[in-house]
ROSE-4610 file (N, C-alpha, C; in Angstrom, 1 decimal, always signed):
// ROSE-4610
residu = [X/X/X/X/X/X/X/X/X/X/X/X/X/X/X/X/X/X/X/X/X/X/X/X/X/X/X/X/X/X/X/X/X/X/X/X/X/X/X/X/X/X/X/X/X/X/X/X/X/X/X/X/X/X/X/X/X/X/X/X/X/X/X/X/X/X/X/X/X/X/X/X/X/X/X/X/X/X/X/X/X/X/X/X/X/X/X/X/X/X/X/X/X/X/X/X/X/X/X/X/X/X/X/X/X/X/X/X/X/X/X/X/X/X/X/X/X/X/X/X/X/X/X/X/X/X/X/X/X/X/X/X/X/X/X/X/X/X/X/X/X/X/X/X/X/X/X/X/X/X/X/X/X/X/X/X/X/X/X/X/X/X/X/X/X/X/X/X/X/X/X/X/X/X/X/X/X/X/X/X/X/X/X/X/X/X/X/X/X/X/X/X/X/X/X/X/X/X/X/X/X/X/X/X/X/X/X/X/X/X/X/X/X/X/X/X/X/X/X/X/X/X/X/X/X/X/X/X/X/X/X/X/X/X/X/X/X/X/X/X/X/X/X/X/X/X/X/X/X/X/X/X/X/X/X/X/X/X/X/X/X/X/X/X/X/X/X/X/X/X/X/X/X/X/X/X/X/X/X/X/X/X/X/X/X/X/X/X/X/X/X/X/X/X/X/X/X/X/X/X/X/X/X/X/X/X/X/X/X/X/X/X/X/X/X/X/X/X/X/X/X/X/X/X/X/X/X/X/X/X/X/X/X/X/X/X/X/X/X/X/X/X/X/X/X/X/X/X/X/X/X/X/X/X/X/X/X/X/X/X/X/X/X/X/X/X/X/X/X/X/X/X/X/X/X/X/X/X/X/X/X/X/X/X/X/X/X/X/X/X/X/X/X/X/X/X/X/X/X/X/X/X/X/X/X/X/X/X/X/X/X/X/X/X/X/X/X/X/X/X/X/X/X/X/X/X/X/X/X/X/X/X/X/X/X/X/X/X/X/X/X/X/X/X/X/X/X/X/X/X/X/X/X/X/X/X/X/X/X/X/X/X/X/X/X/X/X/X/X/X/X/X/X/X/X/X/X/X/X/X/X/X/X/X/X/X/X/X/X/X/X/X/X/X/X/X/X/X/X/X/X/X/X/X/X/X/X/X/X/X/X/X/X/X/X/X/X/X/X/X/X/X/X/X/X/X/X/X/X/X/X/X/X/X/X/X/X/X/X/X/X/X/X/X/X/X/X/X/X/X/X/X/X/X/X/X/X/X/X/X/X/X/X/X/X/X/X/X/X/X/X/X/X/X/X/X/X/X/X/X/X/X/X/X/X/X/X/X/X/X/X/X/X/X/X/X/X/X/X/X/X/X/X/X/X/X/X/X/X/X/X/X/X/X/X/X/X/X/X/X/X/X/X/X/X/X/X/X/X/X/X/X/X/X/X/X/X/X/X/X/X/X/X/X/X/X/X/X/X/X/X/X/X/X/X/X/X/X/X/X/X/X/X/X/X/X/X/X/X/X/X/X/X/X/X/X/X/X/X/X/X/X/X/X/X/X/X/X/X/X/X/X/X/X/X/X/X/X/X/X/X/X/X/X/X/X/X/X/X/X/X/X/X/X/X/X/X]
num = [1/1/1/2/2/2/3/3/3/4/4/4/5/5/5/6/6/6/7/7/7/8/8/8/9/9/9/10/10/10/11/11/11/12/12/12/13/13/13/14/14/14/15/15/15/16/16/16/17/17/17/18/18/18/19/19/19/20/20/20/21/21/21/22/22/22/23/23/23/24/24/24/25/25/25/26/26/26/27/27/27/28/28/28/29/29/29/30/30/30/31/31/31/32/32/32/33/33/33/34/34/34/35/35/35/36/36/36/37/37/37/38/38/38/39/39/39/40/40/40/41/41/41/42/42/42/43/43/43/44/44/44/45/45/45/46/46/46/47/47/47/48/48/48/49/49/49/50/50/50/51/51/51/52/52/52/53/53/53/54/54/54/55/55/55/56/56/56/57/57/57/58/58/58/59/59/59/60/60/60/61/61/61/62/62/62/63/63/63/64/64/64/65/65/65/66/66/66/67/67/67/68/68/68/69/69/69/70/70/70/71/71/71/72/72/72/73/73/73/74/74/74/75/75/75/76/76/76/77/77/77/78/78/78/79/79/79/80/80/80/81/81/81/82/82/82/83/83/83/84/84/84/85/85/85/86/86/86/87/87/87/88/88/88/89/89/89/90/90/90/91/91/91/92/92/92/93/93/93/94/94/94/95/95/95/96/96/96/97/97/97/98/98/98/99/99/99/100/100/100/101/101/101/102/102/102/103/103/103/104/104/104/105/105/105/106/106/106/107/107/107/108/108/108/109/109/109/110/110/110/111/111/111/112/112/112/113/113/113/114/114/114/115/115/115/116/116/116/117/117/117/118/118/118/119/119/119/120/120/120/121/121/121/122/122/122/123/123/123/124/124/124/125/125/125/126/126/126/127/127/127/128/128/128/129/129/129/130/130/130/131/131/131/132/132/132/133/133/133/134/134/134/135/135/135/136/136/136/137/137/137/138/138/138/139/139/139/140/140/140/141/141/141/142/142/142/143/143/143/144/144/144/145/145/145/146/146/146/147/147/147/148/148/148/149/149/149/150/150/150/151/151/151/152/152/152/153/153/153/154/154/154/155/155/155/156/156/156/157/157/157/158/158/158/159/159/159/160/160/160/161/161/161/162/162/162/163/163/163/164/164/164/165/165/165/166/166/166/167/167/167/168/168/168/169/169/169/170/170/170/171/171/171/172/172/172/173/173/173/174/174/174/175/175/175/176/176/176/177/177/177/178/178/178/179/179/179/180/180/180/181/181/181/182/182/182/183/183/183/184/184/184/185/185/185/186/186/186/187/187/187/188/188/188/189/189/189/190/190/190/191/191/191/192/192/192/193/193/193/194/194/194/195/195/195/196/196/196/197/197/197/198/198/198/199/199/199/200/200/200/201/201/201/202/202/202/203/203/203/204/204/204/205/205/205/206/206/206/207/207/207/208/208/208/209/209/209/210/210/210/211/211/211/212/212/212/213/213/213/214/214/214/215/215/215/216/216/216/217/217/217/218/218/218/219/219/219/220/220/220/221/221/221/222/222/222/223/223/223/224/224/224/225/225/225/226/226/226/227/227/227/228/228/228/229/229/229/230/230/230/231/231/231/232/232/232/233/233/233/234/234/234/235/235/235/236/236/236/237/237/237/238/238/238/239/239/239]
x = [+5.8/+5.4/+3.9/+3.5/+2.2/+1.6/+0.3/-0.3/+0.2/+0.3/+0.7/+2.1/+3.0/+4.3/+4.6/+3.6/+3.8/+3.9/+4.9/+5.0/+5.2/+4.5/+4.5/+5.9/+6.4/+7.7/+7.6/+6.6/+6.4/+6.7/+6.4/+6.5/+7.9/+8.6/+10.1/+11.0/+11.7/+12.7/+13.7/+14.1/+15.1/+16.5/+16.8/+18.1/+18.0/+18.8/+18.7/+19.1/+18.5/+18.5/+20.0/+20.8/+22.1/+23.0/+24.4/+25.2/+25.5/+26.5/+26.9/+25.8/+26.0/+25.1/+25.0/+24.0/+23.8/+24.5/+25.2/+25.8/+25.0/+23.7/+22.7/+21.5/+20.5/+19.2/+18.2/+17.0/+15.8/+15.7/+15.8/+15.8/+16.6/+17.9/+19.0/+18.4/+18.1/+17.7/+16.5/+15.5/+14.2/+14.5/+15.6/+15.9/+16.6/+17.5/+18.3/+17.3/+16.3/+15.3/+14.5/+14.2/+13.5/+14.2/+15.4/+16.5/+16.5/+16.6/+16.7/+15.2/+14.2/+12.8/+12.7/+13.0/+12.9/+13.6/+14.8/+15.6/+15.2/+14.7/+14.6/+13.3/+12.4/+11.2/+11.5/+10.4/+10.5/+11.1/+10.9/+11.5/+12.9/+13.5/+15.0/+15.5/+14.6/+15.0/+15.1/+16.0/+16.2/+17.1/+17.1/+18.0/+19.5/+19.8/+21.1/+21.5/+20.6/+20.9/+21.0/+20.1/+20.1/+21.4/+21.9/+23.2/+24.4/+24.3/+25.3/+25.3/+24.2/+23.9/+24.5/+24.3/+24.8/+26.0/+26.6/+27.8/+27.8/+26.8/+26.5/+26.4/+26.6/+26.3/+24.9/+24.5/+22.9/+22.3/+22.9/+22.3/+22.1/+23.1/+23.1/+21.9/+21.3/+20.2/+18.9/+18.9/+17.7/+17.7/+18.8/+18.7/+17.9/+17.8/+17.1/+15.6/+15.5/+14.4/+14.1/+13.3/+13.3/+12.8/+11.9/+11.3/+10.9/+10.7/+10.3/+9.0/+8.1/+6.9/+7.1/+8.1/+8.4/+9.1/+9.9/+10.4/+9.4/+8.5/+7.4/+6.6/+6.3/+5.6/+6.5/+7.7/+8.6/+8.6/+8.7/+8.6/+7.3/+6.2/+4.8/+4.8/+5.2/+5.0/+6.0/+7.1/+8.0/+7.4/+6.8/+6.2/+5.0/+4.2/+3.4/+3.9/+5.0/+5.8/+6.0/+5.9/+6.0/+4.9/+3.7/+2.6/+2.4/+2.4/+2.3/+1.0/+0.9/-0.4/-0.1/+1.1/+1.2/+0.1/-0.3/-1.4/-2.7/-2.9/-4.2/-4.6/-6.0/-7.0/-6.8/-7.1/-7.1/-8.3/-9.4/-10.7/-11.4/-10.5/-11.1/-10.9/-11.9/-11.8/-11.5/-12.1/-11.9/-10.5/-9.9/-8.4/-7.6/-7.9/-7.2/-7.1/-8.3/-8.5/-7.9/-7.9/-7.3/-5.7/-5.2/-3.7/-3.3/-4.1/-3.7/-3.8/-4.8/-5.0/-3.9/-3.6/-2.5/-1.2/-1.0/+0.3/+0.4/-0.7/-0.9/-0.5/-1.1/-0.8/+0.6/+1.2/+2.7/+3.6/+3.2/+4.0/+3.8/+2.6/+2.6/+3.3/+3.3/+4.0/+5.4/+6.0/+7.5/+7.9/+6.9/+7.3/+6.2/+6.0/+4.8/+4.8/+6.0/+6.0/+5.1/+4.7/+4.0/+2.5/+2.2/+1.1/+1.2/+2.5/+2.8/+3.0/+3.0/+3.1/+1.8/+0.9/-0.3/-1.0/-1.4/-1.9/-3.2/-4.2/-5.6/-5.6/-4.7/-4.8/-3.9/-4.2/-3.4/-2.3/-1.1/+0.1/+0.3/-0.5/-0.3/+1.1/+1.7/+3.1/+2.9/+4.0/+3.8/+3.4/+3.9/+3.5/+2.1/+1.7/+0.2/-0.7/-0.4/-1.2/-1.3/-0.2/-0.2/-1.0/-1.0/-1.9/-3.3/-3.7/-5.0/-5.6/-4.7/-5.2/-5.4/-4.6/-4.6/-5.9/-5.9/-6.9/-8.3/-8.4/-9.7/-10.2/-9.3/-9.6/-10.2/-9.9/-10.5/-12.0/-12.5/-14.1/-14.7/-13.7/-14.3/-15.4/-15.3/-16.3/-17.6/-17.6/-18.9/-19.6/-19.0/-19.7/-19.3/-20.0/-19.7/-18.4/-17.8/-16.6/-16.7/-18.0/-18.2/-18.4/-19.2/-19.3/-17.8/-17.2/-15.8/-15.0/-14.9/-14.4/-14.9/-16.1/-16.7/-16.2/-16.2/-15.8/-14.4/-13.6/-12.1/-11.9/-12.7/-12.5/-12.8/-13.9/-14.2/-13.0/-12.5/-11.4/-10.2/-9.8/-8.6/-8.8/-10.0/-10.3/-10.0/-10.5/-10.3/-8.8/-8.2/-6.8/-6.1/-6.3/-5.6/-5.9/-7.1/-7.6/-7.1/-7.0/-6.5/-5.0/-4.4/-2.8/-2.4/-3.1/-2.9/-3.0/-4.1/-4.4/-3.2/-2.9/-1.9/-0.5/-0.2/+1.1/+1.1/-0.1/-0.3/-0.2/-0.8/-0.7/+0.7/+1.4/+2.7/+3.6/+3.5/+4.3/+3.9/+2.7/+2.2/+2.9/+2.9/+3.4/+5.0/+5.6/+7.0/+7.4/+6.5/+6.9/+6.7/+5.9/+5.6/+6.7/+7.6/+8.7/+8.2/+6.8/+6.4/+6.1/+5.9/+5.6/+4.1/+3.5/+2.0/+1.2/+1.6/+0.9/+1.0/+2.2/+2.3/+1.5/+1.5/+0.7/-0.9/-1.4/-2.7/-2.9/-2.0/-2.2/-2.4/-1.6/-1.7/-3.1/-3.9/-5.4/-6.2/-5.9/-6.8/-7.5/-6.9/-7.7/-8.8/-8.6/-9.7/-10.8/-10.4/-11.4/-12.2/-11.7/-12.4/-13.3/-12.9/-13.8/-15.0/-14.9/-16.0/-16.9/-16.4/-17.2/-17.9/-17.4/-18.1/-19.3/-19.1/-20.1/-21.4/-21.4/-22.6/-23.2/-22.5/-23.1/-22.8/-22.0/-21.6/-21.7/-22.9/-23.2/-22.5/-22.5/-21.8/-20.3/-19.6/-18.3/-17.9/-18.9/-18.7/-18.8/-19.6/-19.6/-18.3/-17.7/-16.5/-15.4/-15.3/-14.4/-14.5/-15.7/-16.0/-16.3/-16.8/-17.2/-16.5/-16.0/-15.4/-14.1/-14.0/-12.9/-11.9/-12.3/-11.5/-10.3/-10.5/-9.4/-8.2/-8.6/-7.6/-6.8/-7.2/-6.6/-5.3/-4.4/-3.2/-3.6/-2.6/-2.9/-3.2/-2.6/-2.8/-4.2/-4.6/-5.9/-7.0/-6.6/-7.7/-7.9/-6.8/-6.8/-7.6/-7.3/-8.0/-9.4/-9.9/-11.2/-12.0/-11.5/-12.1/-12.1/-11.0/-11.0/-12.0/-12.4/-13.3/-14.7/-15.0/-16.3/-16.3/-15.2/-15.3/-15.6/-14.7/-15.0/-16.5/-17.1/-18.5/-19.4/-19.1/-19.9/-19.7/-18.5/-18.3/-19.0/-19.0/-19.6/-21.2/-21.8/-23.2/-23.5/-22.6/-22.8/-22.6/-22.2/-21.9/-23.3/-23.6/-24.8/-24.8/-26.0/-26.0/-25.5/-24.8/-24.5/-25.3]
y = [-7.1/-5.7/-5.6/-5.2/-4.9/-3.6/-3.4/-2.3/-1.1/-1.2/-0.2/+0.3/-0.7/-0.3/+0.1/+0.1/+0.3/+1.9/+2.3/+3.6/+3.7/+4.4/+4.5/+4.9/+4.4/+4.8/+6.3/+6.8/+8.3/+9.0/+8.6/+9.2/+9.2/+8.2/+8.1/+9.1/+9.9/+10.7/+10.0/+10.5/+9.8/+9.7/+10.9/+11.1/+11.5/+11.3/+11.7/+13.2/+13.8/+15.2/+15.6/+14.7/+15.0/+13.8/+14.0/+13.0/+13.2/+12.3/+12.4/+12.1/+12.8/+12.6/+11.1/+10.5/+9.1/+8.8/+7.7/+7.3/+7.0/+6.6/+6.3/+6.9/+6.8/+7.3/+6.3/+6.6/+5.7/+5.7/+6.9/+7.0/+6.1/+6.0/+5.1/+3.6/+3.3/+2.0/+1.6/+2.4/+2.3/+2.1/+3.0/+2.8/+1.5/+1.1/+0.0/-1.2/-1.2/-2.3/-2.4/-1.2/-1.2/-1.7/-1.4/-1.9/-3.4/-3.9/-5.4/-6.0/-5.4/-6.0/-6.0/-4.8/-4.8/-6.0/-6.3/-7.2/-8.6/-8.9/-10.3/-10.5/-9.5/-9.7/-9.1/-8.8/-8.3/-9.2/-10.4/-11.2/-11.3/-10.9/-10.8/-9.5/-8.8/-7.5/-7.7/-8.5/-8.8/-7.6/-7.5/-6.5/-6.7/-8.1/-8.4/-8.0/-8.3/-8.0/-6.5/-5.7/-4.3/-3.7/-4.3/-3.8/-4.0/-5.2/-5.4/-4.6/-4.1/-3.2/-1.8/-1.3/+0.0/+0.0/-1.2/-1.2/-1.1/-1.6/-1.3/-2.7/-2.7/-3.9/-4.2/-5.5/-5.7/-5.3/-5.4/-5.2/-3.6/-2.9/-1.5/-0.8/-1.5/-0.9/-0.7/-1.6/-1.7/-0.4/+0.3/+1.7/+2.7/+2.3/+3.3/+2.8/+1.4/+0.9/-0.4/-0.2/-1.1/-2.6/-2.6/-3.9/-4.1/-5.3/-5.6/-4.9/-4.8/-4.1/-2.6/-1.9/-0.6/-0.4/-1.4/-1.5/-1.3/-2.2/-2.3/-1.0/-0.3/+0.9/+1.9/+1.9/+2.9/+2.7/+1.4/+1.1/+1.4/+1.1/+1.4/+2.9/+3.6/+5.1/+5.7/+5.1/+5.7/+5.3/+4.3/+4.0/+4.9/+5.3/+6.3/+7.5/+7.8/+9.1/+9.2/+8.1/+8.0/+8.6/+8.7/+9.0/+10.6/+11.1/+12.7/+13.2/+13.9/+14.6/+16.1/+16.6/+18.0/+18.9/+19.8/+20.7/+20.2/+19.1/+18.5/+19.0/+19.3/+19.5/+20.5/+20.3/+21.4/+22.1/+21.5/+21.9/+21.2/+20.4/+19.4/+18.0/+17.6/+16.3/+15.1/+15.1/+14.1/+13.9/+15.1/+15.1/+14.7/+15.2/+14.8/+13.3/+12.6/+11.2/+10.3/+10.9/+10.2/+10.2/+11.3/+11.3/+10.5/+10.5/+9.7/+8.1/+7.8/+6.3/+5.8/+6.7/+6.3/+6.3/+7.1/+7.1/+6.0/+5.7/+4.6/+3.0/+3.0/+2.0/+1.9/+2.9/+3.0/+2.5/+3.1/+2.7/+1.2/+0.6/-1.0/-1.6/-1.2/-2.0/-1.7/-0.7/-0.6/-1.6/-1.8/-2.6/-3.6/-4.7/-5.6/-6.4/-6.4/-7.1/-6.3/-5.1/-4.3/-5.0/-6.0/-6.8/-7.4/-7.7/-8.2/-7.2/-6.0/-4.8/-4.1/-4.2/-3.5/-3.7/-2.7/-2.9/-2.1/-3.0/-2.3/-1.2/-1.4/-0.4/+0.8/+1.9/+3.1/+3.2/+3.7/+4.0/+5.4/+6.3/+7.7/+8.3/+7.7/+8.2/+9.6/+10.3/+11.6/+11.5/+10.6/+10.4/+10.0/+9.1/+8.6/+9.7/+10.4/+11.7/+12.6/+13.0/+13.8/+13.3/+12.0/+11.5/+11.6/+11.3/+11.4/+12.8/+13.7/+15.2/+15.6/+15.2/+15.7/+15.0/+13.6/+12.8/+12.9/+12.7/+12.9/+14.3/+15.3/+16.7/+17.0/+16.1/+16.4/+16.3/+15.5/+15.2/+15.9/+16.5/+17.0/+18.0/+19.0/+20.0/+19.5/+18.2/+17.6/+16.6/+15.9/+14.8/+14.9/+14.1/+14.0/+13.2/+13.2/+12.3/+10.9/+10.5/+9.0/+8.6/+9.4/+9.0/+9.2/+10.1/+10.2/+8.9/+8.4/+7.2/+6.0/+5.9/+4.9/+5.1/+6.1/+6.4/+6.2/+6.4/+6.2/+4.7/+4.0/+2.6/+1.9/+2.5/+1.9/+2.2/+3.4/+3.8/+2.9/+2.9/+2.1/+0.5/+0.1/-1.3/-1.6/-0.7/-0.9/-0.9/+0.0/+0.1/-1.0/-1.6/-2.6/-3.9/-4.0/-5.3/-5.4/-4.3/-4.2/-4.4/-3.9/-4.1/-5.4/-6.0/-7.4/-8.4/-8.3/-9.0/-8.9/-7.6/-7.3/-8.0/-7.8/-8.4/-9.9/-10.5/-11.9/-12.4/-11.9/-12.3/-12.2/-11.1/-10.9/-12.1/-12.5/-13.4/-14.9/-15.1/-16.3/-16.4/-15.5/-15.5/-15.6/-15.0/-15.1/-16.5/-17.2/-18.6/-19.6/-19.2/-20.1/-20.2/-19.0/-19.0/-18.5/-18.1/-17.8/-16.2/-15.7/-14.3/-14.2/-13.0/-13.0/-13.5/-13.2/-13.6/-14.9/-15.7/-17.1/-17.8/-17.2/-17.8/-17.8/-16.8/-16.6/-17.7/-17.8/-18.7/-20.1/-20.4/-21.9/-22.2/-21.2/-21.7/-21.6/-21.3/-21.1/-22.4/-23.5/-24.8/-24.9/-24.8/-24.8/-23.8/-22.6/-21.5/-21.8/-22.3/-22.8/-24.0/-24.8/-25.9/-25.4/-24.5/-23.9/-23.0/-22.3/-21.5/-22.4/-23.5/-24.5/-25.4/-25.4/-26.2/-25.5/-24.1/-23.3/-23.2/-23.8/-23.9/-22.7/-21.9/-20.7/-19.4/-18.9/-17.7/-16.5/-16.3/-15.1/-15.2/-16.4/-16.5/-16.2/-16.8/-16.5/-15.1/-14.2/-12.8/-12.2/-12.6/-12.1/-12.4/-13.5/-13.9/-13.0/-13.0/-12.3/-10.9/-10.4/-9.1/-8.1/-8.6/-7.7/-7.1/-5.8/-5.0/-4.9/-4.8/-4.7/-5.6/-6.9/-7.7/-7.5/-6.8/-6.5/-5.2/-4.4/-3.1/-3.5/-2.4/-2.5/-2.4/-2.8/-2.7/-1.3/-0.3/+1.0/+1.4/+1.0/+1.3/+0.7/-0.6/-1.3/-0.7/-0.3/+0.3/+1.7/+2.5/+3.8/+3.6/+2.5/+2.4/+1.9/+1.1/+0.7/+1.9/+2.6/+3.9/+4.9/+5.0/+6.0/+5.5/+4.2/+3.7/+4.0/+3.8/+4.0/+5.4/+6.5/+7.8/+8.1/+7.5/+7.8/+7.5/+6.3/+6.0/+7.0/+7.5/+8.5/+9.8/+10.2/+11.3/+11.2/+10.0/+9.9/+9.9/+9.7/+9.9/+11.2/+12.2/+13.5/+14.2/+15.3/+16.1/+16.8/+17.1/+17.8/+19.2/+19.8/+21.2/+22.1]
z = [+27.2/+27.6/+27.9/+29.1/+29.3/+28.7/+28.6/+28.1/+28.9/+30.3/+31.1/+30.8/+30.4/+30.2/+28.7/+27.8/+26.5/+26.2/+25.3/+25.0/+23.5/+22.9/+21.3/+21.0/+19.9/+19.2/+19.0/+18.6/+18.3/+19.5/+20.8/+21.9/+22.7/+22.0/+22.6/+22.0/+22.7/+22.1/+21.3/+20.2/+19.4/+20.0/+20.6/+21.2/+22.7/+23.5/+24.9/+25.1/+26.0/+26.2/+26.3/+27.0/+27.3/+26.8/+26.7/+26.3/+24.8/+24.3/+22.9/+21.8/+20.7/+19.7/+19.3/+19.0/+18.7/+17.4/+17.2/+16.0/+14.9/+15.1/+14.0/+14.4/+13.4/+13.6/+13.2/+13.6/+13.3/+11.8/+11.1/+9.7/+8.9/+9.5/+8.8/+8.9/+10.2/+10.4/+9.5/+9.5/+8.6/+7.1/+6.7/+5.2/+4.9/+5.8/+5.5/+5.7/+6.5/+6.6/+5.4/+4.7/+3.4/+2.3/+2.3/+1.3/+1.2/+2.4/+2.6/+2.3/+2.6/+2.3/+0.8/+0.2/-1.3/-2.1/-1.5/-2.2/-1.8/-0.5/-0.1/+0.8/+0.9/+1.8/+3.1/+3.7/+5.0/+6.1/+6.0/+7.1/+7.1/+6.0/+5.9/+6.7/+7.0/+7.6/+9.0/+9.7/+11.0/+11.5/+12.9/+13.5/+13.3/+13.2/+13.0/+11.4/+10.6/+9.2/+9.0/+9.5/+9.4/+10.0/+11.1/+11.7/+10.8/+10.3/+9.2/+8.1/+7.7/+6.5/+6.8/+8.1/+8.3/+9.2/+9.5/+10.1/+11.6/+12.2/+13.8/+14.4/+15.7/+16.5/+16.4/+16.4/+16.4/+17.7/+18.9/+20.1/+20.3/+19.6/+19.8/+19.1/+18.2/+17.5/+18.3/+19.3/+20.2/+21.1/+21.0/+21.8/+21.0/+19.7/+18.7/+18.4/+18.2/+17.9/+18.9/+19.9/+21.1/+20.7/+19.6/+19.3/+17.9/+17.4/+16.0/+15.7/+16.6/+16.3/+16.1/+16.8/+16.6/+15.2/+14.9/+13.6/+12.4/+12.6/+11.5/+11.5/+12.6/+12.6/+12.0/+12.0/+11.3/+9.9/+9.4/+8.1/+7.6/+8.2/+7.5/+7.4/+8.4/+8.3/+7.2/+7.1/+6.1/+4.7/+4.4/+3.1/+2.9/+3.9/+3.7/+3.2/+3.6/+3.1/+1.7/+1.1/-0.4/-1.2/-0.6/-1.3/-1.2/-2.4/-2.6/-2.1/-1.0/-0.7/-0.4/-1.0/-0.9/-1.7/-1.0/-1.7/-1.4/-0.8/-0.5/+1.0/+1.0/+0.0/-0.9/-2.2/-3.1/-3.5/-3.0/-3.4/-4.5/-5.2/-6.1/-5.6/-4.9/-4.2/-5.2/-6.3/-7.2/-7.6/-8.0/-8.4/-7.2/-6.0/-4.9/-4.6/-4.6/-4.4/-5.4/-6.8/-7.9/-7.6/-7.3/-7.1/-5.9/-4.8/-3.8/-4.1/-4.7/-5.1/-6.1/-7.0/-7.9/-7.1/-6.2/-5.4/-4.6/-3.9/-3.0/-3.8/-5.0/-5.9/-6.3/-6.7/-7.0/-5.8/-4.6/-3.5/-3.3/-3.5/-3.2/-4.4/-5.5/-6.5/-6.3/-5.9/-5.5/-4.4/-3.5/-2.3/-2.0/-2.9/-2.9/-1.5/-0.8/+0.5/+1.5/+1.3/+2.2/+2.6/+1.8/+2.2/+3.5/+3.9/+5.3/+6.4/+5.9/+6.9/+7.1/+6.1/+6.3/+7.7/+8.3/+9.6/+9.7/+10.4/+10.5/+11.6/+12.7/+13.6/+13.4/+13.6/+13.3/+14.2/+13.8/+14.6/+15.0/+14.1/+14.2/+14.1/+13.1/+12.8/+12.0/+11.7/+11.2/+9.8/+9.0/+7.6/+7.4/+8.3/+8.3/+8.7/+9.6/+9.9/+8.7/+8.0/+6.9/+5.9/+5.6/+4.5/+5.0/+6.3/+6.7/+6.6/+7.0/+6.8/+5.5/+4.5/+3.1/+2.5/+2.7/+1.8/+2.4/+3.7/+4.3/+4.3/+4.2/+4.1/+2.8/+1.8/+0.5/+0.5/+1.4/+1.7/+2.7/+3.6/+4.9/+4.8/+3.8/+3.6/+3.1/+2.7/+1.9/+2.8/+3.6/+4.5/+5.9/+6.7/+8.1/+8.2/+9.4/+9.6/+9.5/+10.0/+9.9/+8.4/+7.7/+6.2/+5.4/+5.9/+5.3/+5.6/+6.7/+7.1/+6.2/+5.9/+5.2/+3.7/+3.1/+1.7/+1.7/+2.5/+2.3/+2.4/+3.4/+3.5/+2.0/+1.4/+0.1/-1.0/-0.9/-1.8/-1.5/-0.3/+0.0/-0.1/+0.1/-0.2/-1.7/-2.6/-4.1/-4.4/-3.9/-4.4/-3.8/-2.6/-2.0/-2.7/-3.0/-3.8/-5.2/-5.8/-7.2/-7.2/-6.2/-6.3/-5.9/-4.9/-4.5/-5.7/-6.4/-7.6/-8.7/-8.9/-9.7/-9.5/-8.1/-7.5/-7.8/-7.4/-7.2/-8.7/-9.7/-11.0/-11.7/-11.3/-11.8/-11.3/-10.0/-9.3/-9.9/-10.2/-10.8/-12.1/-13.0/-14.5/-14.2/-13.2/-13.1/-12.8/-11.9/-11.4/-12.7/-13.5/-14.6/-15.7/-15.7/-16.5/-18.1/-18.1/-19.4/-19.4/-20.6/-20.7/-20.4/-20.0/-19.9/-21.0/-22.2/-23.4/-23.5/-23.3/-23.5/-22.3/-21.1/-20.0/-20.5/-21.0/-21.5/-22.5/-23.6/-24.7/-24.3/-23.1/-22.6/-22.3/-21.9/-21.6/-22.7/-24.0/-25.0/-25.3/-25.3/-25.7/-24.7/-23.4/-22.5/-22.8/-22.9/-23.3/-24.4/-25.6/-26.8/-26.4/-25.6/-25.2/-24.5/-23.6/-22.7/-23.7/-24.6/-25.6/-26.5/-26.8/-27.7/-27.1/-25.8/-25.1/-25.0/-25.0/-24.8/-23.6/-22.6/-21.2/-20.4/-20.7/-19.8/-20.6/-20.7/-21.5/-21.0/-19.7/-19.1/-19.4/-19.1/-19.4/-21.0/-21.7/-23.2/-23.6/-22.8/-23.0/-22.6/-21.5/-20.9/-22.0/-22.6/-23.6/-24.9/-25.4/-26.8/-26.7/-25.6/-25.7/-24.6/-23.7/-22.6/-23.1/-22.9/-23.3/-22.1/-20.9/-19.8/-19.7/-19.8/-19.7/-20.7/-21.7/-22.8/-22.4/-21.5/-21.2/-20.4/-20.5/-19.7/-18.2/-17.5/-15.9/-15.4/-16.1/-15.6/-16.1/-17.3/-17.7/-16.9/-16.6/-15.7/-14.4/-13.8/-12.5/-12.5/-13.5/-13.7/-13.8/-14.8/-15.1/-13.8/-12.9/-11.8/-10.7/-10.8/-9.8/-10.3/-11.5/-11.9/-11.3/-11.5/-10.9/-9.3/-8.6/-7.2/-7.1/-7.7/-7.5/-7.9/-8.8/-9.2/-7.9/-7.3/-6.1/-5.1/-4.7/-3.8/-4.2/-5.4/-5.8/-5.6/-5.8/-5.5/-4.1/-3.2/-1.8/-1.3/-2.1/-1.6/-1.8/-0.9/-1.2/-2.4/-3.1/-4.3/-4.1/-5.1/-4.9/-5.9]
C-alpha cells in the first residue's frame, strides 16, 4: 500500500452505511487478539487464530481489520484505554501524573508483551487522544507545549524503563526455576569475594548501605517516580 492509498483505521467506517449489520466488530476482534497475546504472546494472535477464537472465517475478518498494522493500532489503543485518566486534569498536576504513571505501569505488567507493540509514531486512536488530553493537560497551564512534550517524554521513559527491567528480571527468575530470594542467594559467594577484595568501593557501598535494592517492586517504582516528579517540579515556573 502506498502513502497515497493509506487510510487510517480510525477514518474507516466500522460498518457500511447500508446493508445488514456486521456479524462482528473491531472491539470483538481486538479483545480476542489481546486474550491470545496474554496467553501466548502477540505473534500468536494471527488473523486465523483470532477468527477461530470468535468463530469466524479468517478471511472475513479483513473486512473489519484490513491489515496486521491496523490490528496492532487497535490493540495499542485498546491498551491505552486501561489507563484511568478520568477527571484529569484535576488541578493537582503531581497527583495526576502519579496516577497516570502507576496506571501505565499496571497496564504494562498485565500485558508484558506490549513491549513488542509500543510504537514511536502516534496513531491518534480515541484512547490515546484521551490520555494525551488528560495527562498533558495536567501541565498545560504551567509550561509551553514543547516543554510539556519533553517532560512527558522523561516521565514515560522512566515508566517504560522501570517496567521493562521489572518484567525482564521476573522472566529471568522464572527461567531459573528458583525463587527470587534463592536466585539472589546464588550470587552471595561472588558478592562476598568482591567485598573482601576491597577493589570496588562503590559496589561495596551498594551492597552494605543501599536501601533501595531491598524495597519491594512497588516501593522501588514509587521512589524513582518521586525523583522524576521532583525534576518536573523544578522545571515549572515558580508560583
